[in-house]
Each structure stands twice: as C-alpha cells, then as structure tokens.
VEXZALUM-300011 format. One record per residue (C-alpha): residue number from 1; x, y, z; residue in three letters. Coordinates in nm, 3 decimals. Last residue first. Layout:
VEXZALUM-300011
- i_px_py_pz_aa
- NUM_X_Y_Z_ALA
...
//
This chain:
VEXZALUM-300011
- i_px_py_pz_aa
- 176_0.843_1.560_3.790_SER
- 175_0.720_1.873_3.609_TYR
- 174_0.410_1.998_3.792_PHE
- 173_0.293_2.359_3.742_GLY
- 172_-0.078_2.294_3.685_LEU
- 171_-0.044_2.350_3.309_GLU
- 170_0.256_2.117_3.322_ARG
- 169_0.036_1.846_3.476_ALA
- 168_-0.222_1.897_3.199_GLN
- 167_0.044_1.854_2.932_HIS
- 166_0.183_1.546_3.103_GLY
- 165_-0.161_1.388_3.117_TYR
- 164_-0.223_1.466_2.749_ALA
- 163_0.125_1.337_2.669_SER
- 162_0.027_0.993_2.798_ILE
- 161_-0.264_0.987_2.553_GLY
- 160_-0.044_1.095_2.263_LYS
- 159_0.211_0.830_2.356_LEU
- 158_-0.064_0.568_2.350_GLY
- 157_-0.181_0.703_2.014_TYR
- 156_0.173_0.665_1.877_ILE
- 155_0.203_0.309_2.014_ILE
- 154_-0.132_0.211_1.860_THR
- 153_-0.019_0.366_1.531_GLN
- 152_0.293_0.153_1.528_ARG
- 151_0.091_-0.161_1.608_LEU
- 150_-0.156_-0.085_1.329_SER
- 149_0.122_-0.031_1.076_ARG
- 148_0.285_-0.358_1.182_ILE
- 147_-0.049_-0.540_1.150_ASP
- 146_-0.116_-0.379_0.811_GLU
- 145_0.215_-0.507_0.674_ASP
- 144_0.406_-0.205_0.565_LEU
- 143_0.469_-0.028_0.237_ASP
- 142_0.517_0.309_0.400_GLU
- 141_0.320_0.632_0.376_TYR
- 140_-0.020_0.501_0.491_MET
- 139_-0.029_0.707_0.810_ILE
- 138_0.095_1.009_0.621_GLY
- 137_0.451_1.138_0.649_ALA
- 136_0.559_1.097_0.286_LEU
- 135_0.230_1.263_0.183_SER
- 134_0.335_1.579_0.364_ALA
- 133_0.583_1.676_0.091_GLU
- 132_0.343_1.891_-0.111_LYS
- 131_0.190_2.025_0.208_LEU
- 130_0.531_2.135_0.331_MET
- 129_0.607_2.297_-0.004_GLU
- 128_0.284_2.499_0.012_ALA
- 127_0.350_2.590_0.375_LYS
- 126_0.688_2.734_0.280_THR
- 125_1.043_2.669_0.401_GLU
- 124_1.088_2.298_0.335_PRO
- 123_1.150_2.062_0.627_LEU
- 122_1.471_1.864_0.616_ASN
- 121_1.437_1.487_0.643_TYR
- 120_1.744_1.297_0.764_THR
- 119_1.606_1.186_1.100_ALA
- 118_1.255_1.094_0.987_HIS
- 117_1.386_0.927_0.671_ALA
- 116_1.576_0.696_0.901_THR
- 115_1.954_0.699_0.917_HIS
- 114_1.998_0.499_1.236_ASN
- 113_2.372_0.498_1.296_LYS
- 112_2.396_0.866_1.380_ILE
- 111_2.647_1.126_1.261_GLU
- 110_2.670_1.441_1.469_GLY
- 109_2.497_1.445_1.806_VAL
- 108_2.509_1.813_1.895_ARG
- 107_2.456_1.932_1.536_GLU
- 106_2.168_1.690_1.482_ARG
- 105_2.017_1.807_1.811_LEU
- 104_2.017_2.171_1.696_GLU
- 103_1.894_2.072_1.349_GLU
- 102_1.608_1.873_1.501_LYS
- 101_1.514_2.163_1.729_ILE
- 100_1.506_2.410_1.439_ARG
- 99_1.308_2.164_1.228_GLN
- 98_1.052_2.121_1.505_SER
- 97_1.026_2.499_1.540_GLU
- 96_0.942_2.528_1.171_LYS
- 95_0.680_2.255_1.210_LEU
- 94_0.527_2.432_1.509_LEU
- 93_0.507_2.751_1.302_GLU
- 92_0.337_2.559_1.020_VAL
- 91_0.091_2.407_1.268_HIS
- 90_0.001_2.753_1.397_VAL
- 89_-0.056_2.862_1.036_ASN
- 88_-0.286_2.566_0.974_ALA
- 87_-0.521_2.674_1.254_ASP
- 86_-0.728_2.364_1.332_PHE
- 85_-0.649_2.367_1.701_ASN
- 84_-0.877_2.161_1.922_VAL
- 83_-0.814_1.831_1.749_ASN
- 82_-0.706_1.676_2.079_THR
- 81_-0.445_1.429_1.969_LEU
- 80_-0.231_1.630_1.727_THR
- 79_-0.188_1.914_1.974_THR
- 78_-0.112_1.674_2.262_PHE
- 77_0.161_1.493_2.068_LEU
- 76_0.302_1.826_1.953_ILE
- 75_0.287_1.965_2.308_ASN
- 74_0.469_1.661_2.449_GLU
- 73_0.740_1.703_2.188_ILE
- 72_0.775_2.072_2.274_PHE
- 71_0.772_2.003_2.648_SER
- 70_1.056_1.751_2.609_VAL
- 69_1.250_2.002_2.399_ILE
- 68_1.186_2.285_2.646_THR
- 67_1.291_2.064_2.936_LYS
- 66_1.640_2.032_2.784_ASP
- 65_1.733_1.673_2.722_LEU
- 64_1.956_1.505_2.973_ARG
- 63_2.284_1.346_2.872_GLU
- 62_2.372_0.992_2.975_GLY
- 61_2.519_0.891_2.639_LYS
- 60_2.204_0.684_2.575_GLU
- 59_2.001_1.000_2.638_VAL
- 58_2.198_1.186_2.372_LEU
- 57_2.157_0.908_2.115_VAL
- 56_1.783_0.886_2.186_LYS
- 55_1.746_1.262_2.136_ALA
- 54_1.882_1.230_1.782_TYR
- 53_1.632_0.967_1.670_CYS
- 52_1.362_1.139_1.877_SER
- 51_1.391_1.461_1.675_ILE
- 50_1.326_1.256_1.362_GLY
- 49_1.017_1.095_1.517_LYS
- 48_0.920_1.448_1.618_ILE
- 47_0.930_1.548_1.251_GLN
- 46_0.710_1.262_1.130_PHE
- 45_0.453_1.348_1.398_ILE
- 44_0.454_1.709_1.278_LEU
- 43_0.424_1.594_0.915_LEU
- 42_0.111_1.397_0.997_ASP
- 41_-0.026_1.708_1.169_GLN
- 40_0.045_1.915_0.858_LEU
- 39_-0.145_1.658_0.652_ASN
- 38_-0.446_1.664_0.882_ALA
- 37_-0.438_2.047_0.891_VAL
- 36_-0.450_2.079_0.511_GLU
- 35_-0.700_1.795_0.474_PRO
- 34_-0.933_1.995_0.699_THR
- 33_-1.040_1.893_1.047_LYS
- 32_-1.407_1.973_1.104_GLY
- 31_-1.483_1.695_1.352_CYS
- 30_-1.633_1.480_1.075_VAL
- 29_-1.292_1.528_0.916_GLY
- 28_-1.285_1.624_0.552_LEU
- 27_-1.198_1.417_0.246_LYS
- 26_-1.051_1.091_0.380_THR
- 25_-1.200_1.044_0.725_CYS
- 24_-1.140_0.705_0.878_GLY
- 23_-1.299_0.361_0.891_LYS
- 22_-1.578_0.396_1.149_GLY
- 21_-1.814_0.500_0.871_GLY
- 20_-1.665_0.849_0.875_ALA
- 19_-1.452_0.885_1.184_THR
- 18_-1.638_1.013_1.493_GLN
- 17_-1.473_0.767_1.733_GLU
- 16_-1.145_0.948_1.693_CYS
- 15_-0.800_0.890_1.548_GLN
- 14_-0.892_0.770_1.204_TYR
- 13_-0.747_1.040_0.982_CYS
- 12_-0.646_1.005_0.620_PHE
- 11_-0.630_1.312_0.403_MET
- 10_-0.697_1.416_0.044_GLU
- 9_-0.719_1.048_-0.032_TYR
- 8_-0.633_0.929_-0.381_ASN
- 7_-0.478_0.611_-0.240_LEU
- 6_-0.143_0.717_-0.379_ASP
- 5_-0.197_1.047_-0.194_MET
- 4_-0.233_0.873_0.140_ASN
- 3_0.088_0.678_0.091_ASN
- 2_0.131_0.346_-0.081_GLY
- 1_0.000_0.000_0.000_MET
//
C-alpha cells in the first residue's frame, strides 16, 4: 500500500470515534479537520520521530534533554491528539520549530547509525512545499504489513494519551 496520496485520499485520519463510517475520514474530518491540517499534523509526527532519533543518542550517552524540547514534543503529541487547534498557520510555526530543534540536536549528536527518513528529512520553508511533501509522512506512507502499521499507530496514540496527562500536569505547574 502506498501513501495517502497514492490512495487518492486528500487526508487520512482515524484517530477518533467520529470517523466516517468507522474507517477514517478521507476528504474532511467529521470533527471539522481539513485535509491541510491533517497533513500538517502527519508531518509534525514525522518530525518528532526525527527529533527522537537524535534525542535517543543523547540520552544513551547519559545526557539530559532540555525541558523545552521535552515540552515541545509533548505539546506536539497533545496538539495532534485533541483536534482543538485547526489553525494551519500555527501548525506551520510548530513545524518550523521542530526543524530548528532537530537541526540543533543533529549538530550536537553528529552522525547517527539509524539513518531513518525521519532523521534525515529537512523541512521545506513554505507551507505549500510542506503540504506537497506531507504525503511521505501520512499514516499510509510506507509499504508495511497492516499489523505492523496498526501496532505503530497504537504506540503513537498511546504516547499521545500519555502526553495529554503530562500537558495537563505542566499546566498545573508539575514537572516531575
């Protein structure tokens, strides 16, 4: 199976119980999410996977990640879970910040063994270019066995759920 665009879907989102026919929204989210926002959200998840490739190396060396990076990743997971922000321009700014963080970590770490597309990807400058490249980050972007794809998505949604608790704790001033 190819990516979302190969399937002729404008978007593919199946994260909530409202999905069209219980199978996923492909033209417009029942919740109001647009294809533009859905694709930018897919790219955000793709970007934090890249950030994580570099962060993992630092953590394995015994270094601590700056709280702002941890909070940023948590915020991205929370933002893409709750569907409360459908402002594409906010998503573009988050994407630009994700690239800045990834480049900072890439510089600190140097060469890594795990050269995934997530780690090596460089975000384009404009929203139009981002949307053009977003198909590589969609849920259906890899030729994967459906069970593997499902397991990966289950892990991502679990992380999104955990991040919701972390986000709320931060809002209340708790960080440990």
